[in-house]
Rosetta silent file (secondary structure, phi, psi, omega in degrees, C-alpha in Angstrom):
SEQUENCE: XXXXXXXXXXXXXXXXXXXXXXXXXXXXXXXXXXXXXXXXXXXXXXXXXXXXXXXXXXXXXXXXXXXXXXXXXXXXXXXXXXXXXXXXXXXXXXXXXXXXXXXXXXXXXXXXXXXXXXXXXXXXXXXXXXXXXXXXXXXXXXXX
SCORE:     score description
SCORE:     0.000 S_00000001
   1 L     0.000  130.772 -177.295  -13.114   45.181   25.467 S_00000001
   2 L   -94.191  133.292  178.728  -12.532   42.992   22.423 S_00000001
   3 L   -86.761  130.525  176.927  -11.436   39.393   22.864 S_00000001
   4 L  -119.013  157.747 -179.688   -8.604   38.242   20.608 S_00000001
   5 L  -101.704   27.173  178.589   -7.192   34.780   20.027 S_00000001
   6 L   -82.450  126.886 -179.951   -3.587   35.870   20.024 S_00000001
   7 L  -126.828  155.465  177.768   -1.435   33.644   22.156 S_00000001
   8 L   -76.929  169.533 -172.680    2.258   33.633   22.698 S_00000001
   9 H   -62.466  -40.409 -178.434    4.475   31.038   21.077 S_00000001
  10 H   -63.909  -39.567  177.512    4.922   28.906   24.203 S_00000001
  11 H   -62.989  -43.304 -179.846    1.166   28.548   24.686 S_00000001
  12 H   -64.742  -40.235  179.101    0.718   27.442   21.085 S_00000001
  13 H   -65.464  -47.344 -177.888    3.560   24.944   21.364 S_00000001
  14 H   -65.371  -41.247 -179.983    2.288   23.473   24.643 S_00000001
  15 H   -67.918  -34.399  175.782   -1.306   23.191   23.493 S_00000001
  16 H   -65.692  -40.241  176.519   -0.113   21.489   20.288 S_00000001
  17 H   -63.298  -43.644  179.353    1.904   19.022   22.376 S_00000001
  18 H   -62.995  -42.476  178.363   -1.131   18.322   24.580 S_00000001
  19 H   -62.192  -43.809  178.343   -3.330   17.751   21.517 S_00000001
  20 H   -63.345  -39.965  177.568   -0.768   15.341   20.050 S_00000001
  21 H   -65.036  -41.274  177.273   -0.553   13.458   23.366 S_00000001
  22 H   -62.188  -42.580  178.808   -4.352   13.189   23.542 S_00000001
  23 H   -66.300  -40.714  177.681   -4.473   11.837   19.991 S_00000001
  24 H   -64.289  -42.085  179.236   -1.676    9.341   20.688 S_00000001
  25 H   -66.275  -35.431  178.455   -3.413    8.194   23.885 S_00000001
  26 H   -64.425  -39.579  177.924   -6.697    7.826   22.000 S_00000001
  27 H   -70.723  -34.000  174.020   -5.034    5.472   19.510 S_00000001
  28 H   -60.757  -48.042  178.638   -3.425    3.537   22.367 S_00000001
  29 H   -61.371  -38.930  178.847   -6.871    3.104   23.954 S_00000001
  30 H   -59.493  -51.390 -176.993   -8.316    2.125   20.582 S_00000001
  31 H   -76.560  -28.427  177.488   -5.796   -0.665   19.980 S_00000001
  32 H   -71.455  -22.433 -175.593   -5.622   -1.768   23.623 S_00000001
  33 L   -65.252  -14.970 -179.903   -9.388   -2.284   23.625 S_00000001
  34 L   -68.082  -42.288 -177.014   -9.128   -5.561   21.775 S_00000001
  35 L  -115.541  -11.756 -178.193   -7.637   -7.418   24.762 S_00000001
  36 L  -136.288  174.994  177.521   -7.960   -4.887   27.608 S_00000001
  37 L   -58.686  139.672 -178.105  -10.363   -2.099   28.613 S_00000001
  38 L   138.451 -154.008  177.829  -10.661    0.511   25.891 S_00000001
  39 L   121.253 -162.622 -174.650  -11.705    0.303   22.289 S_00000001
  40 H   -64.676  -36.924 -175.946  -13.521    2.395   19.760 S_00000001
  41 H   -68.118  -55.753 -177.124  -15.813    4.196   22.171 S_00000001
  42 H   -70.646  -32.873  174.705  -13.278    5.580   24.642 S_00000001
  43 H   -63.334  -40.489  177.130  -10.712    6.135   21.869 S_00000001
  44 H   -65.313  -39.332  177.563  -13.310    8.167   19.978 S_00000001
  45 H   -64.924  -38.599  178.264  -14.094   10.232   23.067 S_00000001
  46 H   -67.099  -39.836  177.300  -10.404   11.011   23.576 S_00000001
  47 H   -64.560  -42.780  177.988  -10.053   12.065   19.934 S_00000001
  48 H   -62.138  -36.753  178.471  -13.155   14.253   20.237 S_00000001
  49 H   -66.493  -34.894  176.631  -11.675   15.880   23.352 S_00000001
  50 H   -67.233  -39.577  179.251   -8.514   16.721   21.381 S_00000001
  51 H   -68.464  -39.669  176.675  -10.627   18.244   18.586 S_00000001
  52 H   -61.312  -40.819  176.921  -12.688   20.235   21.120 S_00000001
  53 H   -61.657  -38.010  176.319   -9.425   21.551   22.562 S_00000001
  54 H   -63.709  -44.393  177.915   -8.412   22.630   19.057 S_00000001
  55 H   -60.241  -43.642 -176.591  -11.731   24.455   18.626 S_00000001
  56 H   -67.692  -40.823 -173.323  -11.346   26.174   21.993 S_00000001
  57 H   -87.985  -44.856 -174.641   -7.763   27.263   21.550 S_00000001
  58 H   -95.684  -15.111  179.623   -7.348   27.890   17.829 S_00000001
  59 L    94.993  159.684 -175.372  -10.933   28.848   16.967 S_00000001
  60 H   -66.832  -43.324 -176.610  -13.543   27.306   14.689 S_00000001
  61 H   -62.485  -46.162 -178.702  -12.246   28.773   11.413 S_00000001
  62 H   -66.934  -42.182 -179.767   -8.672   27.588   11.902 S_00000001
  63 H   -65.513  -43.316  179.384   -9.712   24.134   13.146 S_00000001
  64 H   -68.830  -30.215  175.952  -12.156   23.609   10.278 S_00000001
  65 H   -66.778  -38.305 -178.093   -9.519   24.784    7.796 S_00000001
  66 H   -78.453  -45.440 -173.674   -7.080   22.181    9.136 S_00000001
  67 H   -80.423  -42.854 -178.911   -9.466   19.246    9.691 S_00000001
  68 L    51.303   49.578 -179.985  -11.898   19.660    6.761 S_00000001
  69 L  -110.598  140.333  169.046  -14.305   17.093    8.242 S_00000001
  70 L  -104.309  109.816 -173.195  -18.036   16.807    7.780 S_00000001
  71 H   -62.453  -36.848  174.013  -19.154   15.163   10.997 S_00000001
  72 H   -61.647  -33.919  176.774  -22.365   13.660    9.545 S_00000001
  73 H   -68.020  -40.345  178.094  -20.210   12.000    6.863 S_00000001
  74 H   -61.118  -43.277  177.400  -17.854   10.663    9.570 S_00000001
  75 H   -61.052  -45.779 -178.178  -20.870    9.196   11.405 S_00000001
  76 H   -62.741  -43.934  179.203  -22.178    7.613    8.184 S_00000001
  77 H   -64.487  -41.854  178.308  -18.834    6.045    7.282 S_00000001
  78 H   -61.503  -43.927  177.215  -18.463    4.695   10.827 S_00000001
  79 H   -63.480  -41.405  179.196  -21.932    3.137   10.739 S_00000001
  80 H   -61.239  -45.025  179.501  -21.228    1.641    7.334 S_00000001
  81 H   -63.559  -48.122 -177.029  -17.957    0.085    8.548 S_00000001
  82 H   -63.556  -44.512 -179.179  -19.477   -1.288   11.776 S_00000001
  83 H   -68.929  -38.139  178.159  -22.550   -2.762   10.081 S_00000001
  84 H   -62.432  -45.596  179.211  -20.478   -4.236    7.240 S_00000001
  85 H   -66.711  -38.132  178.217  -18.125   -5.970    9.681 S_00000001
  86 H   -65.151  -30.578 -178.204  -21.089   -7.130   11.757 S_00000001
  87 H   -73.880  -18.138  178.656  -22.726   -8.625    8.673 S_00000001
  88 H   -55.938  -39.721  178.130  -19.734  -10.922    8.066 S_00000001
  89 H   -62.579  -41.099  178.529  -21.130  -13.221   10.761 S_00000001
  90 H   -63.545  -40.624  179.838  -24.507  -13.395    9.050 S_00000001
  91 H   -66.604  -27.549  179.396  -22.882  -14.276    5.730 S_00000001
  92 L   -89.203   -0.118  179.072  -20.945  -17.076    7.433 S_00000001
  93 L    88.274   10.662  178.829  -24.114  -18.457    9.025 S_00000001
  94 L  -106.770 -173.029 -179.899  -23.342  -17.185   12.528 S_00000001
  95 L   -73.856  158.441  175.130  -24.849  -14.401   14.633 S_00000001
  96 L   -60.674  139.521 -179.274  -24.552  -10.714   13.765 S_00000001
  97 L    62.824   32.875  171.297  -21.253   -9.234   15.064 S_00000001
  98 L   -71.888  134.007 -178.856  -19.608  -12.635   15.557 S_00000001
  99 L   -88.695  133.609  174.999  -15.883  -12.096   16.049 S_00000001
 100 L  -119.780  146.965  176.502  -13.475  -14.015   13.845 S_00000001
 101 E  -152.614  158.204  177.945   -9.718  -14.145   14.197 S_00000001
 102 E  -156.097  159.945  177.551   -6.744  -15.977   12.822 S_00000001
 103 E  -106.897  134.534  177.548   -2.979  -15.812   13.127 S_00000001
 104 E  -129.372  154.651  176.016   -0.816  -15.081   10.112 S_00000001
 105 E  -106.495  119.324 -178.992    2.927  -14.736    9.669 S_00000001
 106 E  -109.352  144.128  176.994    3.932  -11.558    7.863 S_00000001
 107 L   -60.641  139.662  179.268    7.394  -10.717    6.567 S_00000001
 108 L    72.601  -26.356 -178.231    9.297   -8.375    8.895 S_00000001
 109 L  -101.504  -23.424 -179.859    6.436   -8.361   11.434 S_00000001
 110 E    81.863 -152.167 -176.968    6.282  -12.050   12.340 S_00000001
 111 E   -77.398  126.630 -179.780    3.205  -13.745   13.760 S_00000001
 112 E  -133.706  152.046  176.166    0.222  -11.413   14.051 S_00000001
 113 E   -94.480  129.441  172.772   -3.425  -11.809   14.959 S_00000001
 114 E  -106.446  131.144 -175.969   -6.011  -10.651   12.424 S_00000001
 115 E  -142.554  154.288  176.825   -9.450  -10.059   13.871 S_00000001
 116 H   -80.997   -9.838 -179.605  -12.791   -8.555   12.897 S_00000001
 117 H   -67.375  -35.294 -177.805  -12.912   -6.673   16.224 S_00000001
 118 H   -65.165  -51.648  178.130  -10.460   -4.004   15.044 S_00000001
 119 H   -64.994  -33.303  176.255  -12.450   -2.801   11.994 S_00000001
 120 H   -63.773  -45.358  177.244  -15.678   -2.969   14.013 S_00000001
 121 H   -62.020  -33.639  177.775  -14.082   -0.846   16.755 S_00000001
 122 H   -65.370  -38.753  174.855  -12.889    1.566   14.065 S_00000001
 123 H   -62.025  -43.987  176.831  -16.487    1.993   12.925 S_00000001
 124 H   -62.457  -42.002  178.239  -17.538    2.680   16.510 S_00000001
 125 H   -56.171  -48.133 -179.655  -14.606    5.100   16.842 S_00000001
 126 H   -64.891  -41.015  178.879  -15.756    7.088   13.795 S_00000001
 127 H   -62.446  -44.048 -178.489  -19.377    7.174   14.979 S_00000001
 128 H   -66.338  -45.368  178.154  -18.356    8.438   18.431 S_00000001
 129 H   -61.072  -48.048 -178.548  -16.010   11.120   17.053 S_00000001
 130 H   -62.941  -46.481 -177.703  -18.596   12.258   14.501 S_00000001
 131 H   -68.175  -42.640  179.661  -21.549   12.292   16.902 S_00000001
 132 H   -63.203  -44.799 -178.207  -19.645   13.983   19.724 S_00000001
 133 H   -73.000  -36.389  177.353  -18.259   16.679   17.465 S_00000001
 134 H   -62.177  -43.783  178.711  -21.538   17.219   15.594 S_00000001
 135 H   -65.915  -43.638 -178.294  -23.331   17.748   18.908 S_00000001
 136 H   -64.867  -46.031 -179.119  -20.579   19.968   20.308 S_00000001
 137 H   -66.805  -38.423  178.597  -20.314   22.164   17.203 S_00000001
 138 H   -63.680  -43.456  177.996  -24.111   22.450   16.952 S_00000001
 139 H   -65.771  -41.904 -178.730  -24.376   23.559   20.579 S_00000001
 140 H   -66.663  -31.952 -178.542  -21.467   25.990   20.197 S_00000001
 141 H   -84.548  -10.840 -179.715  -22.981   27.589   17.096 S_00000001
 142 L   -68.733  124.532 -176.052  -26.418   28.013   18.692 S_00000001
 143 L  -101.010    1.790  179.988  -26.956   31.723   19.286 S_00000001
 144 L   -79.185    0.000    0.000  -30.198   31.503   21.312 S_00000001
């Protein structure tokens, strides 16, 4: 018996909705992590779970056609971002990964906090997504 990836329209719609909800929740966790539990690590894991769901449901060829990501490159960019933000403290004469923040008033948005924690968490987010997906895809492609 041959396995096919044909699904009816309702399954495709529902799985797409679930993937979108997972991605939205991952970004909520990412941004909530600055002041509450969450951040780059758990946000990255949620994004990786959405991508794994895409691989499982739509198949590797379709997912790779849509995403066009090289996971080692994603890991490298994430490390570069995290280390660069961490080095800001050294350049200012403080410890590595010292957090800086300030409040600015922006037109239409009002008073907002700018912090170095967000770009650092984004670097962690990219590393976690890249490493999780690189490991998952490598294991899935192993034929032994």
